[in-house]
N, C-alpha and C positions, 0 to 999 in steps of 0.2 A: 504494500500500500504506500502511495506517495506521501511525502512529508507536507503537512499543511502549515502555512504561515499566516498570521493574522492580517498581513497586508494583501494576501491573495484571496480571490473569491472562492477558490476551490483548491484541493490538494493538487500539487504538481506531479501527477502520476505519469511516468514514462510509459510508452506503448510496448516496450520490450526490454529484455535484460541487458541489451547493448547500449541503452540510453540512460543518461543522467538527467534528472529533473530537479529544479530548485526555483524558489521564489526570489527574484531579483528586482528591486525597485517597484514592487507591487504587482509584478506580472511573472508568469511562469516562463522560465528559460530552460531550454533543453540542449544538451550537448552529447555528442557520441563518445563512447569509450574508445581508447586507442585501438586502431585497426578496423573500425566500423564507420559507416556513413549512411546518409539518407539520400536515396535517388528517386523517391516516389512523390516528393513534394510535401510529405507529412513529416514535420520536424519533431514530432513526438516519438518517432521510431527511427532506429538506425538499422535497417534491415539488410544492408549490403556489407559483405566482408571486403574491406579495403586492402587486405593483405594478399589478395589473389590476383593473378593476371586476368585482365579483362575489366577489372575495376580497381586497378592498383593505385591507391591513394586518392582516387577520384572516380566519379561515375564514368564508366565506359572507357577507362584508360587501359590500353593494351601495351605490352612491353615487347620491344624488338627482340629481346633475348628470352621472352616468356618467363622471366624471373622477377618476382616482386619481392622486395626486401625491406627490412626495417632500417631506416637511416635516421638515427636520433629519435625524435618523438613523432615520427610519421613514417608511413610506408610509401615507397617510390620504386619505379622500375630500376633494376640494376643494369641499365643500358650503358653503352659506351659514351664517354664524355671527351675523349681525346684519342687520336690515332697517330701511328708512326709507321714508317716503312724503311727496311733495309733493301739491299740489292734484290734478294729473293725471299724476303719474309715480311710479314705485316704484324702489327701489334695494336691492341686496343686497351685503353684504361677505362675501367667501368666505374659506376657511381659509388660503389662501396670501397674504392681505392685499390682494387685488385687489377693485375695486368694479365692479359691473355694474348697469346701469339700463335701464328700459324705460318706454314711455308717450310722452307729448307731449314735444317738444323745441323748442318755439317760442322759448324763451329760452336754449337751450343747456344745459338742466339735466341732460340725459343725459351730457354730457361725452364723447361718442364722436366719433371722427374722421370719421363718415359725413356729418355736416351735414344729416341728414334732419329733417323736421318731426315725425315720429312713428315709433315703433318698438314693435311688439307683442310682441317677444321680447327677452330680456336681451342687452345688448351691453356690452362692456368699456369703462369710462371710460378716457380718455387722460390718465393721471396719471404723475407721476415714478415710477421703479422703486424704490419704497420700500414697506415693509410698513405697511398701514393697519389700525387696530384699532377704529375706531368711525365711524359715518356718521350724518348727519342731513339732512333735507330739509324745505323749506317752499315752497309756491307754485312759483316758477320757479328755485329755487336748490338746489344739492346741495353738501355739505361733507364732507370726510373728514379724520380725525385720524390721524396716524401714531404708531407706537410710541415715537418720539422726541419727540412733542409738536408736530409740524409740522401746521398746519391749511391745507388746500388747498380752495378753493371755486371752483365755476363762476362765471362772470361773467354776471349776468342781462342778457338782451337781446341775446345774441350766440350764434348757433348755427352759426358758421362752422366750417370744417374746415381745420386741426385746431382743437379748441376752445381758448378762452382761459380760463385759470384764475388765481386769486389765491393767493399764498403769504403768509400773515400775517407770517412771519419772527419768530415768538415761540414760546416753549415754553408750550403751552396745557395746562391741567389740565381745564377744563370749557368747553363751548361750547353754544350753542343757535342754531338757524336759524329766524328769523321774518322780519318785514319788515326787521329789522336782524339782522346776525350779531353775536352778543355772546359774549365770552370772559372767562375768568379765566386769568391767566398769571403766571409768575414775574416777567416783565419789568415788570409794573405792580403787583406786590405783591398779586395777587388782587383788585385794584380792578376792578370790572366795566367792561369797555370794549366799545364797539359800533362797527360801521361799516356803511355802505350803499353804498360806492363800487362803480361798475359798470365800472371800468377794470382792466386787468391790473396785476400788480406787487404790492407790499406796501402795503395801504391804511393810512390813519391811523386810530387808535382815538380815540373820544371817551369820556372817563371819565364814567360814569353812576351812580356809587355810592361807598360807603365801602370802604376797604381791608379785606381779610380775609374777603370773602364766600366761602361754601361752595358754592353752586350758583347757576346763572343760567338763566332761561327767557325766551325772546323770543317775543312773540305778534304779532298783526297790526299793532299800533301801540303796544304797551306792553311793558315789560320788568320782570321781577321777579327778585329774588335772595333766597336764604336768607343772612341776615347771620351774623356770628360768634356772636351771641346766640340763633341759631336762629329769629328772627322773620323773617317774609316782609316785604319792602319792595318796592313797585312804583311806577313812574312812567310817564308817557306818556298815551296816550288813556285816557279814563275815562268816556266817554259812557254806558256801560252799567254802570259801577262795576267794571270789570275791574282797576283799580288799587286797589280796596278803599276808595276815598274816597266817602262818601255824598253829597258835594256834586255829584258827576257832572261836575265841572270837570276839565280836563286837569291832570295832576300833574307838576311839575318835578322833575328829579333833585336829590337822591338818592331822593326818593320818599316815599310814604305808608307808614308802618310799621304792620303788623298785629300787635298784641301779645296777641291772645286765645288763641294756641296756639303751640307750638314745632314747627317743621317738620323733616321728615326727607327729603321728596321734593317736587318741584315741576314743574309743567308749564303751558304757556300755549297757548290756542287763538287763533283770530282775534280774538275779543272776550270771552274768558272766561279764568279762571285756576283751577287746582285745586292743592291741596297735601295731601300725606300727612303726618299728624302722627306723633309717636314711638310712639303707641299703636296705629297701624294704621288710624286713622279718616281718611277722605277728605273734605276740605272744598272746596267750589267757590263761586265768585262771579263776577259780571259778566253778560254777556248770557245771557238764558234764552229767546231767541226760538225756538230749536229744542230747548228743554228740556235743553240741555247743562249747565246749572248746577244742575239738579235741583230748583229751587224752583217757586213758583206764579206769581211776578211775572216779567214780561219783563225787568225791570231789577233786579239783585240785587247790591248792593255789599257786603253782609255775608256772610262765609263761612258756608255751611250744610253740616252733616254729611249726606252722602248715602249713605255706606257705611262699614262697620266691618270689621275683620279683613281688611284689604287688603294684599296682598303687593307689588303693583306697580300704578302708574297710568300710562296712556298717553294723552297729549293728542292731539286732532285739531282741525282748524279749527272744526268745528261738531258733532262727535260725539266721544265718549270711550270708553275701554275700561279695564278693570281685571282683574287676576288675583287671585282671593281666596286667602287663606292656606290651605294644606293641601288645596286642591282643584284638579283638572286641568280647570278650566272657564274660559271667557271670558265676562265680563259686559260689556254695552255699553249706552249710552244717548245720547240727543240726536237729531240730524237723521237721519231715516230715509227721505228722499226717493227713494233708490235702493237700499234694502234693506241699508244699511251696518251697521245695528244690530239688525235683525230681518228675518226672511224675509217677513213680512207686517205690515200695520198702519201706523200713523202714527208720528210722533216719539215717542220713549220718554222719560218724565220721570225715572224712577228706574232704577238699574242692575238688569239681570236677565240671566240666562244667555242668550246669543245662540243658540248651537247646541252640540251635543255634539261636541267635537273629539277625534278618535281619535288619541291620542298626547300626549306631553308638550309643552307650549307653551314655547318658549324666548324668543320675542319677538313683539311686535305692532306694526303700523304703521297709522296712520289717515291716509288722504288726504282730499281734498275731498269725495268721495262713494264712496270704497271703503275696504275694510279688508283687511289681509293678516296672516297669522300664520306664523311660522317654527316648525316642529316639530323635535323632537330628532332625527328621522330625516334632517334636512336639506331636507325638502320645504317649499316655500312654497305656501300655498293662499290664494286671494283671492276676494272677492265684492264686489258693488256696481257702481258705474259702470265701464264698460269701453270707452267710445266712443273713447278715445285710446290704447287698447292697454295701459292701466295694470294690467290683471289678468295680463298676461304669458303668456297661453296662445295667442297668435296671433289672437285674436278682437277685434273692435271692437264687441262687444255688452255691454250691462249684464247682470249675472247675479245673481239672488237666491241661487242655489246656489253653493257653494264650488267653485272650479276651481283646478287645480294649475298653477303656473308651469312652462313647458316650456323646457328647455335644449337648444338645437339646435346 
């Protein structure tokens, strides 16, 4: 029987056991117990289980992964919130902070306990039981950053079960995974530091730039940072001008400083670099063998503006993608050997809309020959090279058409 208060005309009796009823300010107020909700318009009953897929946390809410989970004081879909791609593998960060990967596992980049050489469906990485908030991948490595700033990375060259991983042991603000894993952290005063160690434990960092850097990007053999003055500075391999030095000679740390613009975003491919300036223009330089730098010469050390009104840039080893400001579109250019930037044709020199994407794009990941997008619905859809299972749909076939990742 409901509790009656002298301010209310009648007892505030809930319609079922999943509902709380109380007198507030002279009127009955009803609320649902954790995990339940009302979908029939009658607020005296909470007849729907909000902990189940189909009504996950809200009426009619279905999950892309078919998994509804408790996140704090509410239920929500345990769907992907971030994605990353290496050469032949792909990973997703899910809402509960866990990391799932699929594709080739020759170097242990999937981080799963199975020790398999290849996995065409998502499998959970064997990581410490902490919440991760960001992931990155490159070639045969995968790294995940926790909400406390802990960086954990798979050890390249080891696919044993259970997998071996590295814990940097520092509080990391920014990181990038390339041929080297480079970080900005409290411990080194945001002086860029990189490591390439392939053994377990806490690797030693080599300082590669000036203190106070804002962003870092690691490519195939070069590293770039956005300095405190917003200039881009690069060092390392420069045979295609990817470090920005027209001499094409290798550049020693701290690097060659590009002073022609102020950068707000940065990304590095295998042999090229792109930066987003504060006005939303995208500039690229370095190798243009696959048209990834947007110019006409195969070697391009000078930054060239290839797009304006850019909201976000996503680097790949030999192809790139961008999200234009104010438009629900995906634009891509560069290597198209396996349809990663266009459904037909050859390499694309300038950014153009790849395909119409049904839904809002939250994230993009470019692999060696494949591309994946994460939609607001939690669905991940991929296309391009699939011979190692990197498309995540159970197939080992290349696909020009977009296919959805399957969670089994």
